[in-house]
C-alpha positions in Angstrom: 0.0 0.0 0.0 1.2 3.5 -0.9 1.0 6.3 1.6 1.4 10.0 0.7 3.1 12.5 3.0 2.5 16.3 3.3 5.2 18.9 3.2 7.7 18.8 5.9 6.6 15.3 6.8 3.8 16.6 9.1 1.5 13.6 8.6 -0.4 11.7 6.1 -2.4 13.3 3.4 -5.9 11.6 3.2 -7.5 13.8 0.6 -7.2 16.9 -1.4 -8.0 20.4 0.0 -11.6 20.7 0.8 -12.4 17.0 0.0 -11.9 14.6 2.9 -13.2 11.6 0.8 -10.6 12.1 -2.0 -8.1 9.2 -2.2 -5.7 9.8 -5.1 -3.7 6.5 -4.4 -6.7 4.1 -4.4 -6.2 3.4 -0.6 -9.6 4.1 0.7 -10.3 1.9 3.8 -13.5 0.4 5.1 -14.6 1.1 8.6 -12.4 -0.8 11.0 -9.0 0.5 9.8 -6.5 -0.7 7.2 -7.8 -4.3 6.7 -5.7 -6.3 9.1 -6.6 -9.6 7.3 -4.0 -8.7 4.6 -0.5 -9.4 5.9 0.9 -6.8 3.5 -1.2 -4.0 5.1 0.1 -2.4 8.3 -1.9 -3.1 11.4 -4.4 -0.6 12.7 -2.2 0.2 15.6 0.4 1.5 13.2 -1.5 3.8 10.8 1.8 5.2 9.4 3.3 1.9 8.3 6.3 2.3 10.5 6.0 -1.2 12.2 8.3 -4.0 10.7 6.3 -6.8 8.7 6.0 -10.3 10.2 8.5 -12.0 8.0 8.1 -15.4 9.7 4.4 -15.5 8.9 5.1 -14.4 5.4 7.7 -17.2 5.0 5.3 -19.7 6.4 2.6 -18.7 4.0 5.0 -18.8 1.1 6.2 -22.3 2.1 2.6 -23.5 2.4 1.9 -22.3 -1.1 5.0 -24.1 -2.3 4.0 -27.3 -0.7 0.5 -27.1 -2.2 2.1 -26.7 -5.6 4.4 -29.6 -5.1 1.6 -32.0 -4.0 -0.4 -30.9 -7.0 2.4 -31.7 -9.3 3.0 -35.1 -7.6 -0.7 -36.0 -7.7 -0.9 -35.0 -11.3 2.1 -37.2 -12.1 0.5 -40.2 -10.3 -2.8 -39.7 -12.1 -0.9 -39.4 -15.4 1.0 -42.6 -14.7 -2.2 -44.4 -13.8 -3.8 -43.3 -17.0 -0.9 -44.5 -19.1 -1.0 -47.9 -17.3 -4.7 -48.2 -17.9 -4.2 -47.4 -21.6 -1.5 -50.1 -21.8 -3.6 -52.7 -20.0 -6.5 -52.0 -22.3 -4.3 -52.4 -25.3 -3.0 -55.7 -24.0 -6.5 -57.0 -23.3 -7.6 -55.9 -26.8 -4.6 -57.6 -28.4 -5.3 -60.9 -26.5 -8.9 -60.8 -27.4 -8.0 -60.7 -31.1 -5.6 -63.6 -31.2 -3.0 -62.8 -28.5 -4.5 -65.5 -26.3 -4.3 -68.0 -29.1 -0.7 -67.2 -29.7 0.0 -67.5 -26.0 -1.6 -70.8 -26.0 0.3 -71.9 -29.0 3.6 -70.8 -27.4 2.8 -72.5 -24.2 1.8 -75.7 -26.1 5.0 -75.4 -28.1 7.0 -75.4 -24.9 5.4 -78.5 -23.4 7.4 -81.8 -23.7 6.2 -83.8 -26.6 7.3 -87.2 -25.3 8.3 -88.9 -22.1 12.0 -88.5 -23.1 11.6 -84.7 -22.8 10.4 -84.8 -19.2 13.0 -83.9 -16.6 14.3 -86.7 -14.4 13.7 -85.6 -10.9 15.8 -88.4 -9.4 18.9 -87.3 -11.5 19.2 -90.9 -12.8 19.4 -91.7 -16.5 16.1 -92.6 -18.1 15.7 -96.2 -19.0 16.2 -97.1 -22.6 14.7 -99.9 -24.5 16.4 -101.5 -27.5 14.4 -101.2 -30.7 14.4 -104.6 -32.2 12.8 -105.4 -35.5 9.9 -107.9 -35.2 10.8 -111.5 -36.0 9.9 -112.6 -39.5 6.9 -115.0 -39.7 7.7 -118.7 -39.6 8.3 -120.3 -43.0 5.6 -122.8 -43.7 8.0 -125.1 -45.4 10.0 -125.5 -42.2 7.0 -127.3 -40.7 6.7 -129.8 -43.4 10.4 -130.5 -43.9 10.9 -132.3 -40.7 8.8 -134.7 -38.6 10.0 -132.8 -35.5 7.9 -129.8 -36.5 5.2 -131.5 -38.7 2.9 -132.5 -35.9 -0.5 -131.9 -37.5 -2.8 -134.9 -38.0 -1.9 -136.9 -41.1 -4.0 -139.5 -42.9 -6.3 -140.3 -45.8 -9.0 -137.9 -44.6 -6.6 -135.0 -44.0 -4.8 -135.2 -47.3 -7.9 -136.3 -49.4 -11.0 -135.1 -47.6 -14.6 -135.3 -48.9 -16.1 -137.5 -51.6 -15.2 -135.6 -54.7 -12.6 -133.1 -55.9 -13.4 -129.9 -57.7 -10.7 -128.1 -59.7 -12.1 -125.2 -61.7 -15.0 -126.5 -63.7 -13.8 -130.1 -63.4 -15.3 -132.4 -60.8 -13.8 -135.8 -59.9 -15.3 -138.5 -57.7 -13.2 -140.2 -55.1 -13.5 -144.0 -55.1 -11.1 -145.6 -52.6 -8.4 -144.5 -50.1 -5.8 -146.4 -48.1 -2.6 -146.0 -46.1 0.2 -148.3 -45.1 3.5 -148.3 -43.3 4.8 -151.0 -45.7 5.8 -148.5 -48.3 7.0 -151.1 -50.8 3.6 -152.8 -50.8 2.1 -149.7 -52.4 4.5 -149.6 -55.3 5.2 -151.3 -58.6 8.6 -152.2 -60.0 11.8 -150.8 -58.4 10.1 -148.0 -56.5 9.5 -150.2 -53.5 13.2 -150.7 -52.9 13.9 -147.0 -53.4 11.4 -146.0 -50.7 12.6 -148.6 -48.3 16.3 -147.6 -48.7 15.4 -144.0 -47.8 13.5 -145.0 -44.7 9.9 -144.3 -45.9 7.5 -144.0 -43.0 4.2 -144.6 -44.8 2.3 -144.3 -48.1 -1.2 -142.8 -48.4 -3.2 -143.4 -51.6 -6.5 -142.2 -53.1 -8.2 -142.8 -56.4 -10.4 -140.4 -58.4 -12.2 -141.0 -61.6 -14.3 -139.4 -64.3 -15.7 -140.6 -67.7 -13.7 -143.9 -67.9 -10.4 -142.3 -66.7 -9.0 -143.1 -63.3 -5.9 -141.8 -61.5 -4.3 -142.9 -58.2 -2.2 -140.5 -56.2 0.2 -141.8 -53.6 2.1 -139.8 -51.0 5.2 -141.3 -49.5 6.2 -139.7 -46.2 9.8 -139.4 -44.8 11.4 -138.2 -41.6 13.4 -135.5 -43.3 13.3 -133.5 -46.5 16.7 -134.7 -47.6 15.4 -138.3 -47.7 12.4 -137.3 -49.7 14.6 -135.5 -52.3 16.9 -138.5 -52.6 13.9 -140.8 -53.1 12.5 -138.6 -55.8 15.8 -138.5 -57.7 16.2 -142.3 -57.5 12.5 -143.1 -58.3 11.9 -146.0 -60.8 8.8 -148.0 -61.5 5.8 -146.2 -59.9 3.0 -146.1 -57.4 0.5 -149.0 -57.6 -3.0 -148.1 -58.8 -5.8 -148.5 -56.2 -9.1 -150.0 -57.3 -12.4 -150.3 -55.5 -15.3 -148.0 -54.8 -16.8 -148.6 -58.2 -13.4 -148.6 -60.1 -12.1 -151.8 -61.5 -8.4 -152.7 -61.6 -6.5 -150.4 -64.0 -3.0 -149.5 -65.0 -1.5 -152.9 -64.5 0.8 -154.6 -66.9 0.7 -154.8 -69.8 -1.3 -151.5 -69.9 0.5 -148.3 -70.6 -0.4 -145.5 -68.2 0.9 -142.0 -67.5 3.1 -141.6 -64.3 4.4 -138.5 -62.5 6.8 -137.9 -59.6 7.3 -134.8 -57.5 8.2 -133.7 -53.9 7.7 -130.9 -51.4 9.2 -130.9 -47.9 9.4 -134.4 -46.5 6.7 -135.6 -48.9 7.1 -137.3 -52.3 3.9 -137.6 -54.3 3.3 -139.9 -57.3 0.4 -140.3 -59.8 -0.5 -143.1 -62.1 -3.5 -142.7 -64.5 -5.2 -144.4 -67.4 -8.3 -145.9 -68.8 -10.4 -148.2 -66.7 -10.9 -150.2 -69.9 -7.3 -151.1 -70.0 -6.6 -149.0 -73.1 -3.1 -147.7 -73.5 -2.5 -144.0 -72.9 -0.9 -141.9 -75.6 0.1 -138.2 -75.6 -3.0 -137.1 -77.3 -5.2 -138.4 -74.4 -5.8 -135.0 -72.8 -8.4 -136.2 -70.4 -5.8 -138.6 -68.7 -3.2 -135.8 -68.5 -5.7 -133.3 -67.2 -6.9 -135.4 -64.3 -3.4 -136.5 -63.4 -2.2 -132.8 -63.4 -5.2 -131.7 -61.3 -4.6 -134.4 -58.7 -0.8 -133.6 -58.5 -1.7 -129.9 -58.0 -4.3 -130.6 -55.4 -1.9 -132.8 -53.5 0.8 -130.1 -53.5 -1.7 -127.6 -52.1 -2.7 -130.0 -49.4 0.9 -130.4 -48.3 1.6 -126.7 -48.5 -1.6 -126.0 -46.5 -0.3 -128.2 -43.7 2.8 -126.0 -43.4 0.8 -122.8 -43.6 -1.6 -123.8 -40.8 1.2 -124.9 -38.5 3.3 -121.8 -39.1 0.3 -119.6 -38.4 -0.4 -121.4 -35.2 3.2 -121.0 -34.1 3.2 -117.3 -34.8 0.3 -116.7 -32.5 1.5 -118.9 -29.6 2.6 -117.0 -26.5 6.4 -116.9 -25.9 7.5 -119.0 -23.0 9.1 -116.9 -20.1 
């Protein structure tokens, strides 16, 4: 506040001459003095402003204002930080909602162990390993029909030549008679008997089939080992003796000429002898005799092979002994 002084410093000048309300400095006061509520105004007890201001109060007021400004700045910074964090959180949530969660799931799934080998060993001991061995090959059917030690399936007339007739394609042959004997030489003609005996033949099984005046007897000689059967086949002379009966008269006996075959598989040697029941000699142009003989030889081979396949299959499914 500004105070004016008269000449010679005689006292304050409150107005112009003749006008006590005139206040040229804008310092008009209300009733009650100079306004003691303003710390910059002199108190009423010192109307001339000669008393020293309360500097401590002024300093306290200034410090209070400074503290208020500082708290306002700090509070504003906290609010700003919170707002930024809220914006970032919202952006993360939005990103996750549009595929972020899927990527997180994929990443987590990609980090999971894919096999038991990837799992950590909590005991610190090496994980057990198992040797990868290739599966054993299936048994060879021929192994089971090459030795009596393995060939344990039932063997006889009914197993080799079942039923009452034989069908091969569109050809049907009737079975007339069957027989088996351990006297191998008795089922032969000529020198074949001695060949079978010298190679330790175990038995001979025979069956006769016929059709339209043609009859064929097939005989199977059984040995202990394949090697014996092969030797007997290579040494074979003469032939198997024809088997009559069951509606078929004697055939293929001297002096008739008949067709004969010899073959082997495993420990079995099989023979055929075929011709006309009338005693007529067989010539190369007699296709019916050749056809029935070939069909019976093929059927016998299949029967022997089937024995091996059945036993090999049974062995493959048997449990392994501990």
